[in-house]
N, C-alpha and C positions, 0 to 999 in steps of 0.2 A: 692116302698119303697126299698131303697138300704142302707145297713148298711155301716158306715164308720169305718175306722180302728182307734180306740181310742188309745191314749197314755196309756200304762198300765205298771205296775211294779209288780213283784212277790217277796215275802219275807216270812220268817217264816220257819216252818218245811216242808221239801221237800216232805215227803210221808204222811203227815197228811191230814185230810179232808180240802176241799177248802172253804174259806170264801171270797165272792166278796163284796167289799165296794163301794158304789155309792155316789157321792158327791152332796151337795146342789147346787142349782142354784147360780152362782156367786162365788163358791168355787172351789177347786181342790182336788185331792187325798190327799194333805197335811192336809186337815181338820181333818183327822183321826189320825194324829200324837199322840195326847194324849192317844189313845187307843192301839197303836202298840205294846208296850212291853207286854201287857196282851194278845193280840190276837195272836201275832207271836209265843208265847210259846205253843199254842195249835193248830194252823192252818197253812196251806199254804194260805197266804193272797194275794189276787189280788186286787190292787187298780187301778182305771182308772180315767181319766178326761172326763167328758161329752163333746160331740161335742160343739165346740165354746168356750171351757174353757181350761185354762192351756196350755198344749202342744198338745192337740188334734186339728185336722183340723176343719175348719168352712165351712160346706156346705151351699149353698144358702138357706136362710129361705123362708117360714115358716117351722117349724118342727111339728111333731105329736108325741104322746106317742108311737105309733107303731114304729116310727123311733128310738126313744130312747131305747125301749125294744129290737129292732133288734140289735142295736149297742152293748148293754150289752151282749146279747147271743153270738154275734160275738167275744167278748173278751174271753168268756169261750171256744168257739170253737178254737180260735187261740192258747190257752194254753192247748188244748186237755183235757178239763174238761167236763165230762158228767153231773155230778150233783154237786151242791154247795149250801151252805147256803148263803143267801143274806142279807146284812144290808145296808140300805140307809136312808138318811135324806133329808127331804123336797122334792125337785125334784127327788132325788135319791130314797127316800122311795116310791114315786108314781111310779117310774120306776120299783121298786121291786114288787109292787102290780101287775103291768102289766105283769111282767115275770111270777109270780106265777099263774096268771089267764090264761095266754097263754099256758104255758107248765109246769104244776105242777109236772110232772114226773122228771123234771130237778132241782127242788128246794127242798132241804131238809127241810128248815125252813126259815122264813122271819122275820126280825126285821125292822119294818117300823116306822121311827122316824120323829116327827114334820112335818107331812104330812096331806094333805087333800085327799079326794077321789072324790070330785065333784067341780063344778065351778058355784056357785050361782052368781047372778048379781053383788053384791058388790065386790066379788072376781074378776070377769072379769073386772069391772070398775077400780079396783086398778091397774091391769096390763096395761090398757089403759093409766092411769095416769103415770105409770112408763115409759112407752114408750114415753110419752110426755117429761118427764125429760131427757130421753136419747137423744131425738132430740134437746133439749135446751142446755144441758151441758155435754153430753157424759156419759160414764160409771162412771166417778168420781162423777157427780151430783147424779146419782142413789145411789152410795155408801153412800154419805153424808146423804141421806134420808132413808138409810137401816140399818146402824150400830146400831142405837138405838133400833131397833126391834130385832136385832140378839143377842146382849149381854146386860146384866144388868149393872146398874151403878157401882155396886161393882166390877164386873170383869173388867170393863173399867178403874176403878181407881187403882185397886190392881195388875192387870195383863195386862199392856199396850202392852206387847209383843204379847198377843193373838189377840188383835185388829189389831196390825200392820201386823201380818201374814195374817189375813183374808183380810185386805185391799189390800195387795200385790196381793193375789190371785184374788180378785174381779176385780182389775184393769187389770188383764190378760185375762178377759172375753172380747171377741171381740164384737163390736156393733151388727154385724149380728148374732153372737151366742146368744146375749141377746134377740134380736128380735125373733129369731127362737124359743127359749125355752119359751118366754112369750106367744107366740101363742099356743104352746103345752099346757101350763097351762090353757089358756082360753077354751080349748076343753076337759079338764079333765072330765072323765065320768066313773069312776070305781065303785062308791058307789052302784049303782043298780045291779052290778054284784058280790058284795062281798058275797052274800048268796051262791054262787057257789064255794067259796074258799075251796081248798082241802089241802092247805099247812099250817102246824102249824105256827101261826103268833103271834108275840108280837108287840103291838103298844106302843110307848113311846112318851109321851107328856111333854112339859115344862109347869109348872104351870102358868107362866106369858107370855106364847107365844100368841101373837095376830094374827100371821099369820096362825097357825094351833092350834086353842084353844083346851084345853082339852075336852070341850063339843063336838066339831066336831070329835075328835078322839074317844071319847066314843061312838058316833053314828056309827063310823066305826067298833069298837069292837063289838057292839051289832048286826051289820049286818053280821059279819064274824063268821061262826060257829067255836066254840072251841078256839077262840082267847083270848088273855089276854091284859090288858092295865096297864101300869105303868106310873105314873105322877111324874116327877122329881121336888121336891120342889124348888120354887124360880127361876127356869130356864126360860130363854127366848128361842128364836127360834133355835139357834145353840146350842142345849142342851148339846151335847157332849163336847163342848168347854166352854160354860158358867158354867156348873156344871159337870166337867169330872169325879170326884170321884163318885158322886151319879149316874151318867149315867152308869159308869162301873158296879156298883152294880146291877143296873136295868137289865142289859143284862146277868148276870152270869148264871142264871138258864136256860134261853132259849138257850144260846149257849153251855150249858153243861159243863161249866168251874167249876173248883174247887172253893170252898169258901175261899181259902187262900188269896184272894186279900184284902189288907188293905188300908184304906183311907190314902192319903198322908198327 
């Protein structure tokens, strides 16, 4: 297992506590843009692109979550960060779980969004199906069969710029990057270890998310000592973009932010 040097950027308050943001499968660090004005006012924010995504390199697949976790810790090390709060969505949330389980002394708290912790057979078969799409029509065919699960109809109608930005990021995912991360997801196996979690954890689910349904995330919460669960009304999988205002409110207490935030 060798960590790769991920593309990363730092913003926000220079001497503030560190917040590491981890992207969804098929997205980049730009997926967190709707939250940045809120987060940068309180944190030194580090964003990065998962291997095979955005501006990060693409090592030869397959990948494992051990690889993704090592990559994320290497980002912290490169920026001389000993401890951080971690927030990740989907693949990023799963990577955050792995970080918290592997080295809890380095993680102050975890916000795990729209994620699973296990890989039941229907979940594994879904990734086999998506790899078939990749072979037939490339990353764009996969996108065309993904966007309806990521964003609700109202968002797609009223905020086409959100869909356009996600599409641009998705199409910057390399085919080997997609293959590698899909294989990591097929081997996802954190649920049975969540009873050992020592890091304060907030799980955030989208009410209408089919990829990481609220019931699956509720089972994660029940397995994880002292954790909490928030369900964002009406949101699909990319919950922070589909319902950004309600998502921001859901993370305020866990990230220790003031309640001065107002819905747009």
